[in-house]
C-alpha positions as CSV (number, residue, x, y, z in Angstrom):
1,X,170.9,-113.4,10.7
2,X,173.4,-116.2,10.3
3,X,176.9,-114.7,10.7
4,X,178.6,-118.0,9.8
5,X,178.2,-121.7,9.4
6,X,180.7,-124.2,10.7
7,X,181.2,-127.5,9.0
8,X,182.5,-129.4,12.0
9,X,184.9,-132.2,11.0
10,X,183.8,-135.5,12.4
11,X,187.2,-137.1,12.5
12,X,187.8,-140.8,12.1
13,X,190.8,-143.1,12.2
14,X,192.8,-143.8,9.0
15,X,191.8,-140.6,7.3
16,X,194.2,-139.7,4.5
17,X,195.4,-136.2,5.1
18,X,198.1,-133.9,3.9
19,X,201.5,-134.6,5.4
20,X,201.7,-131.2,7.1
21,X,198.5,-131.7,9.3
22,X,197.7,-134.2,12.0
23,X,193.9,-133.8,11.8
24,X,191.2,-132.5,9.6
25,X,190.1,-128.9,10.3
26,X,186.6,-127.5,10.6
27,X,185.5,-125.4,7.6
28,X,183.9,-122.0,8.3
29,X,181.5,-120.4,5.8
30,X,180.7,-116.7,6.1
31,X,182.6,-113.5,5.4
32,X,182.7,-112.6,9.1
33,X,183.9,-116.0,10.2
34,X,187.5,-116.4,11.4
35,X,189.9,-119.0,10.0
36,X,190.8,-121.7,12.5
37,X,194.5,-121.6,13.3
38,X,195.3,-120.8,9.7
39,X,193.5,-123.8,8.3
40,X,190.1,-124.2,6.9
41,X,188.3,-121.5,4.9
42,X,186.4,-118.3,5.5
43,X,184.1,-117.4,2.6
44,X,180.4,-117.4,1.6
45,X,181.2,-120.4,-0.7
46,X,183.7,-123.2,0.0
47,X,184.7,-126.1,-2.1
48,X,185.1,-129.5,-0.4
49,X,187.1,-132.3,-1.7
50,X,190.8,-133.4,-1.9
51,X,192.1,-129.9,-1.5
52,X,193.7,-127.4,0.8
53,X,190.3,-126.4,2.4
54,X,189.7,-129.8,3.9
55,X,193.4,-130.9,4.0
56,X,192.2,-134.3,2.7
57,X,194.7,-136.0,0.4
58,X,192.7,-139.2,-0.4
59,X,193.3,-140.1,-4.1
60,X,189.8,-141.6,-4.4
61,X,188.2,-138.1,-4.0
62,X,187.9,-135.4,-6.6
63,X,189.5,-132.1,-5.8
64,X,186.0,-130.6,-6.1
65,X,183.4,-133.0,-4.7
66,X,180.9,-130.2,-3.9
67,X,180.6,-126.5,-3.2
68,X,178.7,-125.3,-0.2
69,X,177.2,-121.8,-0.5
70,X,175.7,-119.6,2.2
71,X,173.1,-117.2,0.7
72,X,173.3,-114.1,2.9
73,X,169.9,-112.7,1.8
74,X,168.0,-115.8,2.6
75,X,170.2,-117.6,5.1
76,X,170.0,-120.7,3.0
77,X,172.9,-123.2,2.9
78,X,173.0,-125.0,-0.4
79,X,175.1,-127.5,-2.2
80,X,176.4,-126.8,-5.7
81,X,178.1,-129.1,-8.3
82,X,177.9,-132.2,-6.1
83,X,179.8,-135.0,-7.8
84,X,177.8,-138.2,-8.3
85,X,178.5,-141.0,-5.9
86,X,180.9,-138.9,-3.8
87,X,178.5,-136.7,-1.7
88,X,175.8,-137.6,0.7
89,X,173.6,-135.9,3.3
90,X,172.5,-137.9,6.3
91,X,173.4,-141.1,4.5
92,X,171.6,-140.4,1.2
93,X,173.5,-139.7,-2.0
94,X,173.0,-136.3,-3.7
95,X,174.3,-134.8,-6.9
96,X,174.0,-131.6,-8.9
97,X,172.9,-128.2,-7.6
98,X,170.4,-126.9,-5.1
99,X,170.2,-129.3,-2.2
100,X,169.4,-127.3,0.9
101,X,171.2,-128.1,4.1
102,X,169.8,-127.8,7.6
103,X,171.2,-127.4,11.1
104,X,172.6,-130.7,12.3
105,X,172.8,-132.3,8.8
106,X,175.8,-134.7,8.3
107,X,177.5,-133.9,5.0
108,X,179.9,-136.7,3.8
109,X,182.5,-137.0,1.1
110,X,183.0,-140.6,0.0
111,X,186.2,-142.2,-1.0
112,X,186.5,-145.9,-1.8
113,X,187.0,-146.9,1.8
114,X,186.6,-143.8,4.0
115,X,183.8,-141.3,4.4
116,X,184.9,-137.8,5.5
117,X,182.0,-136.3,7.5
118,X,181.1,-132.7,8.5
119,X,178.3,-131.6,10.8
120,X,176.4,-128.4,9.9
121,X,176.4,-125.9,12.8
122,X,174.9,-122.4,12.4
123,X,176.6,-119.7,14.5
124,X,175.0,-116.3,15.2
125,X,171.5,-117.2,14.0
126,X,169.4,-119.8,12.3
127,X,169.5,-121.3,8.9
128,X,166.4,-121.0,6.7
129,X,164.0,-123.9,6.8
130,X,164.0,-126.2,3.9
131,X,161.5,-125.3,1.2
132,X,159.0,-127.8,0.0
133,X,159.3,-128.9,-2.7
134,X,163.0,-128.4,-3.4
135,X,163.7,-125.1,-5.1
136,X,166.0,-126.5,-7.8
137,X,164.9,-129.2,-10.3
138,X,168.5,-130.4,-10.4
139,X,168.5,-131.6,-6.8
140,X,169.1,-135.3,-6.8
141,X,166.6,-137.0,-4.4
142,X,168.0,-140.4,-3.6
143,X,165.8,-143.5,-4.0
144,X,165.8,-146.6,-1.8
145,X,168.0,-148.4,-4.3
146,X,170.6,-150.5,-2.3
147,X,173.2,-149.6,-4.9
148,X,172.9,-145.9,-4.1
149,X,171.5,-144.9,-7.4
150,X,169.4,-141.6,-7.5
151,X,165.9,-141.4,-8.7
152,X,166.4,-138.5,-11.1
153,X,169.2,-137.2,-13.3
154,X,170.5,-133.7,-13.2
155,X,172.0,-133.8,-16.6
156,X,172.4,-135.9,-19.6
157,X,174.9,-138.8,-19.8
158,X,177.1,-136.8,-22.1
159,X,177.3,-133.8,-19.9
160,X,178.0,-136.0,-16.9
161,X,180.8,-137.7,-18.7
162,X,182.2,-134.3,-19.7
163,X,182.2,-133.2,-16.0
164,X,184.0,-136.4,-15.0
165,X,186.6,-135.9,-17.8
166,X,187.2,-132.3,-16.7
167,X,187.6,-133.3,-13.1
168,X,190.1,-136.0,-14.2
169,X,192.1,-133.6,-16.3
170,X,192.2,-131.0,-13.4
171,X,193.5,-133.7,-11.1
172,X,196.3,-134.7,-13.5
173,X,197.5,-131.1,-13.8
174,X,197.4,-130.4,-10.1
175,X,200.3,-130.2,-7.6
176,X,200.1,-133.1,-5.1
177,X,201.3,-130.8,-2.3
178,X,199.1,-127.7,-2.5
179,X,196.4,-129.4,-4.6
180,X,196.1,-126.4,-7.0
181,X,196.9,-126.2,-10.7
182,X,200.7,-126.5,-11.2
183,X,202.5,-123.2,-11.3
184,X,206.2,-123.0,-12.3
185,X,206.2,-126.8,-12.6
186,X,209.4,-128.3,-11.2
187,X,210.4,-132.0,-11.4
188,X,212.4,-133.8,-8.8
189,X,215.4,-135.9,-9.8
190,X,215.6,-138.9,-9.7
191,X,212.0,-139.8,-8.8
192,X,210.4,-137.7,-11.5
193,X,207.4,-136.3,-9.5
194,X,206.5,-132.8,-10.3
195,X,205.2,-129.9,-8.1
196,X,205.0,-126.2,-8.0
197,X,208.3,-124.5,-7.5
198,X,207.0,-122.7,-4.4
199,X,205.8,-125.9,-2.9
200,X,209.2,-127.7,-3.4
201,X,210.9,-124.8,-1.6
202,X,209.0,-125.8,1.5
203,X,210.2,-129.5,1.7
204,X,213.4,-131.5,1.8
205,X,212.1,-134.7,0.3
206,X,209.5,-135.7,-2.3
207,X,206.0,-135.2,-0.9
208,X,204.7,-138.1,-2.9
209,X,207.3,-140.9,-2.5
210,X,209.5,-139.5,0.3
211,X,212.5,-140.0,-2.0
212,X,215.6,-137.9,-1.7
213,X,215.9,-134.7,-3.8
214,X,219.2,-134.8,-5.6
215,X,218.3,-131.9,-7.8
216,X,215.3,-130.3,-9.5
217,X,214.6,-129.2,-13.1
218,X,211.9,-126.9,-14.5
219,X,209.2,-128.5,-16.6
220,X,208.4,-125.7,-19.0
221,X,206.5,-128.0,-21.3
222,X,204.0,-128.8,-18.6
223,X,203.6,-125.0,-17.8
224,X,203.0,-124.4,-21.5
225,X,200.3,-127.0,-21.7
226,X,198.5,-125.7,-18.6
227,X,198.8,-122.1,-19.8
228,X,197.3,-123.1,-23.2
229,X,194.4,-124.9,-21.6
230,X,193.8,-122.1,-19.2
231,X,193.5,-119.6,-22.1
232,X,190.6,-121.5,-23.7
233,X,187.1,-119.9,-23.6
234,X,185.2,-120.6,-20.4
235,X,182.7,-122.8,-22.2
236,X,185.4,-125.2,-23.5
237,X,187.9,-125.0,-20.7
238,X,188.5,-128.2,-18.7
239,X,189.4,-126.2,-15.6
240,X,186.7,-124.9,-13.2
241,X,186.4,-121.1,-12.9
242,X,187.7,-121.0,-9.3
243,X,190.7,-123.2,-10.3
244,X,191.5,-120.7,-13.1
245,X,191.2,-117.7,-10.8
246,X,193.5,-119.2,-8.2
247,X,195.9,-120.3,-11.0
248,X,196.2,-116.8,-12.5
249,X,196.6,-115.2,-9.0
250,X,199.6,-117.6,-8.3
251,X,201.4,-116.9,-11.6
252,X,204.6,-114.9,-11.3
253,X,204.2,-111.2,-12.3
254,X,206.1,-111.7,-15.6
255,X,203.9,-114.6,-16.6
256,X,200.8,-112.6,-15.7
257,X,202.0,-109.8,-18.0
258,X,202.7,-112.3,-20.8
259,X,199.2,-113.7,-20.4
260,X,197.7,-110.2,-20.7
261,X,199.8,-109.5,-23.8
262,X,198.8,-112.8,-25.4
263,X,195.1,-112.4,-24.7
264,X,195.1,-108.7,-25.9
265,X,195.5,-109.9,-29.5
266,X,199.3,-110.2,-30.0
267,X,200.1,-112.9,-32.4
268,X,201.8,-116.0,-31.1
269,X,205.2,-116.8,-32.4
270,X,205.0,-119.7,-34.9
271,X,208.6,-119.8,-36.2
272,X,210.8,-121.4,-33.6
273,X,214.3,-122.7,-33.9
274,X,214.8,-126.4,-33.4
275,X,217.8,-128.1,-31.8
276,X,218.6,-131.8,-32.3
277,X,219.7,-133.7,-29.3
278,X,221.1,-137.2,-28.9
279,X,223.8,-139.0,-30.8
280,X,225.4,-142.4,-31.2
281,X,223.0,-145.2,-30.2
282,X,220.7,-142.6,-28.6
283,X,217.7,-141.7,-30.7
284,X,217.7,-138.0,-31.6
285,X,214.9,-135.7,-30.8
286,X,214.0,-132.2,-31.9
287,X,213.1,-129.7,-29.2
288,X,211.8,-126.1,-29.6
289,X,214.0,-123.4,-28.2
290,X,213.2,-119.7,-27.9
């Protein structure tokens, strides 16, 4: 029985990583596997990309390039939701769900200029042999096309565009420090970059531009937009389920209670007072106040 699988980081020069780490960590998959020095991940499923699991901060990568799942009943290691053109195994591009990894495979995440590589190492047992043919019809078997195009399509063009759109939206509403959805969004003055309040409490300068922090202001409008999007039905929500779960777990207790009250059927307030700001040569604007 496989107790865990280690995705051993093959480290290269010029990798773009979070500012608080000096090298990319290994990623451990399996409930019994330990974390490595507080970094990496210990789970039966991990998501690789520009996120806190890999410590990669490369803007060319999606936050969720691919999920890697260890199936305990069969000891199969499979890829899920592989983003087109950003994931390869042993040099061949893959996309979609179902690709089965083997011991020694090299899994790569592709930015524009840098490939972040992981070697598959089984610990405590052996991975299941690859089934022939592939178990899932959505596995993308690469062709010999020099442009890296795959021979089959996992989904229609419309659904692929929707996936890309959702990924873009998720990135836009993510904190550049923790790489999760923004919670208690706080904007730095004067640079204007926004982060989670808890993340800003850990730094003395802007994590994005390294500019000085003269003061910070809460960005409640951003919080309201994210909360509204997160409350949409799962089938129409732009955020991935694991993003939503992490977002709700990180909300302050009072906001979690407010969410429960809202979703239980309480009507939303529609009548809000408006206050006009501005004067003189400055254009006036109406803002909503509680």
